C-alpha positions in Angstrom: 134.1 107.7 158.3 131.5 105.0 158.5 131.8 102.1 160.8 130.4 98.6 160.0 129.7 96.3 162.9 129.2 92.7 161.7 126.9 90.6 163.9 126.2 86.9 163.5 122.8 85.5 164.5 124.3 84.3 167.8 125.8 87.8 168.5 122.4 89.5 167.8 121.0 87.3 170.6 123.7 88.8 172.8 122.8 92.4 172.3 122.4 94.0 175.7 122.3 97.4 177.4 124.5 98.9 180.1 125.3 102.2 181.8 128.9 103.2 182.4 129.8 105.7 185.1 133.5 105.6 183.9 132.5 106.6 180.3 130.3 109.4 181.6 133.3 110.7 183.6 135.7 110.6 180.6 133.1 112.2 178.3 132.3 114.8 181.0 135.9 115.8 181.3 136.1 116.0 177.6 133.0 118.3 177.5 134.4 120.5 180.3 137.6 120.9 178.3 135.6 122.1 175.3 136.4 119.1 173.2 133.0 117.6 172.9 129.5 117.8 174.4 126.8 120.2 173.4 125.3 123.5 174.5 122.7 121.6 176.5 125.5 121.0 179.1 126.6 124.7 179.1 125.5 125.3 182.7 127.3 122.1 184.0 130.4 123.0 182.0 130.5 126.5 183.5 130.5 124.9 187.0 132.9 122.1 186.2 135.7 124.1 184.6 137.1 125.8 187.7 136.9 122.4 189.6 138.7 120.7 186.7 141.3 123.4 186.6 142.5 122.4 190.0 143.0 118.7 189.0 146.8 118.0 189.2 146.7 115.5 186.3 144.9 117.9 184.0 147.7 118.0 181.4 147.6 114.2 181.2 143.8 114.1 180.9 143.9 116.8 178.3 146.4 114.9 176.2 144.2 111.7 176.3 140.8 113.2 175.6 141.7 116.2 173.5 141.4 114.4 170.2 140.6 110.8 169.2 139.7 108.8 172.3 141.7 105.7 173.2 139.6 102.6 173.5 141.1 101.6 176.8 139.3 104.5 178.5 136.0 102.7 177.7 136.1 99.0 178.8 132.9 97.3 177.7 130.8 96.8 180.9 130.3 93.2 181.9 127.1 93.9 183.7 124.2 96.4 183.2 125.5 98.8 185.8 129.1 98.2 186.8 130.6 99.8 189.9 133.0 102.7 189.1 135.7 100.9 191.1 135.4 97.8 188.9 135.7 99.9 185.7 138.7 101.7 187.1 140.3 98.5 188.0 139.8 97.2 184.5 141.3 100.4 183.1 144.3 100.2 185.4 144.8 96.6 184.2 145.1 97.6 180.5 148.0 95.6 179.0 150.9 97.9 178.4 151.2 97.0 174.7 147.5 97.9 174.2 148.0 101.2 176.0 151.1 102.1 173.9 149.4 101.1 170.6 146.2 102.9 171.3 147.9 106.1 172.5 150.1 106.1 169.3 147.0 105.7 167.2 144.9 108.3 169.0 147.6 110.9 169.8 150.2 110.3 167.2 153.6 108.6 167.8 155.3 111.9 168.8 152.7 112.9 171.4 152.4 109.3 172.7 156.2 109.2 173.3 155.9 112.1 175.7 153.5 110.2 178.0 154.8 108.5 181.2 155.5 104.7 181.0 152.3 102.7 180.9 152.4 101.4 184.5 152.8 105.0 185.9 150.4 106.5 183.4 147.6 104.0 184.0 147.9 104.5 187.7 147.8 108.3 187.4 144.9 108.2 184.9 142.7 106.0 187.1 143.3 108.1 190.2 142.6 111.3 188.3 139.3 109.9 186.8 138.2 108.8 190.3 138.7 112.4 191.6 136.9 113.8 188.6 134.0 111.5 189.1 133.7 112.4 192.8 133.9 116.1 192.2 132.1 116.5 188.8 129.8 113.6 188.2 128.8 112.1 191.6 126.9 115.2 192.7 124.6 114.8 189.6 124.8 111.0 189.2 121.3 110.5 190.6 119.6 112.6 187.9 122.0 111.3 185.2 121.3 107.7 186.1 117.5 108.4 186.1 117.8 109.6 182.5 120.0 106.7 181.5 117.7 104.1 183.2 114.6 105.7 181.6 116.2 105.5 178.2 117.0 101.8 178.6 113.4 101.1 179.8 112.1 103.0 176.7 114.3 100.9 174.4 113.1 97.7 176.1 109.6 98.5 175.1 110.7 99.2 171.5 112.5 95.9 171.4 109.3 94.1 172.6 107.2 95.9 169.9 109.6 96.0 167.0 112.3 93.4 167.5 116.0 94.0 167.0 115.4 95.8 163.7 113.1 98.3 165.4 115.5 98.8 168.2 118.4 99.7 166.0 116.3 101.9 163.8 115.2 104.0 166.7 118.6 104.5 168.4 119.9 107.3 166.2 119.6 108.7 162.7 123.2 107.7 162.0 122.6 104.0 162.8 121.2 101.7 160.1 120.6 97.9 160.3 121.2 95.9 157.1 120.8 92.2 157.3 123.3 91.3 160.0 125.3 94.4 159.7 125.1 97.7 161.6 126.3 100.8 159.7 127.1 103.7 162.0 127.7 107.4 161.1 125.5 107.7 158.0 125.7 106.5 154.5 128.7 105.1 152.8 130.7 107.5 150.7 132.3 106.3 147.5 135.6 108.0 148.4 135.8 106.6 151.9 136.0 102.9 152.9 134.1 102.1 156.1 136.0 100.7 159.1 134.9 97.2 159.9 134.4 96.0 163.5 134.0 92.4 164.3 132.1 91.4 167.5 134.2 88.2 167.5 131.5 86.2 169.3 131.2 88.6 172.3 128.0 90.3 171.1 127.2 94.0 171.3 126.6 96.4 174.2 124.4 99.5 173.7 125.1 102.3 176.1 123.0 105.4 176.4 125.1 108.4 177.2 124.6 111.9 178.7 127.9 113.5 177.8 128.3 111.8 174.5 125.1 113.5 173.3 124.3 114.2 170.5 126.9 111.9 168.8 127.3 108.2 168.4 130.6 106.7 169.6 131.8 103.3 168.4 134.8 101.4 169.8 136.7 100.6 166.6 139.1 98.1 168.3 137.1 96.2 170.9 138.9 93.6 173.0 135.7 91.9 174.1 132.2 93.0 173.1 131.6 95.6 170.5 130.0 98.8 171.9 127.9 101.7 170.7 127.3 104.7 172.9 124.3 106.7 171.7 122.6 109.8 172.9 120.2 109.1 175.8 116.6 110.2 175.3 115.7 113.1 177.7 119.2 114.6 178.0 117.8 118.0 177.1 115.7 118.0 180.4 118.6 116.8 182.6 119.7 120.2 184.0 116.2 121.7 184.2 114.7 122.0 187.6 111.8 119.6 188.2 108.3 121.1 188.0 106.7 122.1 191.3 104.3 119.8 192.8 100.8 121.3 193.2 100.6 122.4 196.9 97.0 121.3 197.4 97.7 117.8 196.1 100.8 117.5 198.2 98.8 118.3 201.3 96.3 115.6 200.5 98.5 112.7 199.5 101.9 113.7 200.9 105.0 115.0 199.2 106.4 111.7 198.1 103.3 110.5 196.3 102.7 113.8 194.8 106.3 113.9 193.5 105.9 110.4 192.1 102.9 111.4 190.1 104.7 114.5 188.8 107.7 112.4 187.8 105.6 109.8 186.0 104.7 112.0 183.1 107.1 109.6 181.3 107.6 105.8 181.9 110.1 105.2 184.7 111.4 102.1 186.5 111.3 101.8 190.3 115.1 102.3 190.7 114.9 105.4 188.4 112.1 106.9 190.6 114.0 106.1 193.8 117.1 107.8 192.4 115.1 110.8 191.2 113.2 111.3 194.5 116.0 110.4 196.8 114.1 107.6 198.6 114.6 103.8 198.7 113.2 101.5 196.0 111.1 99.7 198.7 109.5 103.0 199.7 108.8 103.8 196.1 107.2 100.4 195.6 104.9 100.9 198.6 103.8 104.3 197.4 103.3 103.0 193.9 101.1 100.2 195.2 98.8 102.7 196.9 98.7 105.0 193.8 98.0 102.0 191.6 95.1 100.8 193.8 93.7 104.4 193.5 93.8 104.2 189.7 96.5 106.9 189.5 99.4 104.7 188.2 99.6 101.9 185.7 102.4 99.4 185.7 103.8 97.2 182.8 105.9 94.2 183.8 109.2 93.7 181.8 110.9 90.5 182.9 112.2 91.1 186.4 111.5 94.9 186.2 108.5 97.1 185.5 107.7 100.5 184.0 105.3 102.9 185.7 103.3 105.7 184.2 100.6 107.9 185.6 97.0 107.5 184.3 94.8 110.1 182.7 93.0 110.4 186.1 96.3 111.4 187.7 97.1 113.9 185.0 93.7 115.5 185.5 94.5 115.8 189.2 97.8 117.5 188.4 96.1 119.8 185.9 98.6 118.5 183.2 
């Protein structure tokens, strides 16, 4: 079924990006249970399944993510990168009437009736998702966040060059922008009326996703801002081992600067580089300054942030 998201001019001005560790945890659990995800995550799923099998609340999680996903599992982030604890607190505070209604819609009235009472269920769900994040997501969050941050940086450049229309056109083949209206999940069919989502003055949050890949997910009953979770660019490379840094170059300029040049085959932000290399952002900035002075890195400012990319001279040194 198609989904229409109606945006006023004021709401278009409120379009923003965010990254959600809670959403990646929920979608990761779903992928590990074989109910979503893609073959690109096969290696991670193989490792995650025995860990997930030991989760005491697995039956409850399976009931919630095995089919349609209740919206309360995906609160719209209020900031670009919310803390997991803040997202879990918002999940735990879901109004009981909302919990009951969404479970009935997603699971069916009969299955929803077998769930614990809302207060108990929400407490158990948040504690289980915290454990799942710590055991399944946190060990890989550095690389995942690097992919998600790089995607947001890439989209920021598209927005600068092509405006909102260019931004929406490049998100996914199932997303189309038509004069104040976003149509998600392909073309309208004459035999199926699209679901209409109103942003209701709260704007739209675009969230790149690792475990949602390759699908587009839309919250059809948003409480605050409307949300679209789209496949992050570069997910196919997430689980690949990074290419080796040439030994001779590493000996000359040091391992961190050589690793920076290797990573900068694609545009990356300072935080993304810090996460990927396991060093502090201030250390990355110092190394980038030296590489930039040597003509090996170029930097483009984007508001308060910046994107870095290695130059042709650096690629020649790497033999790339």
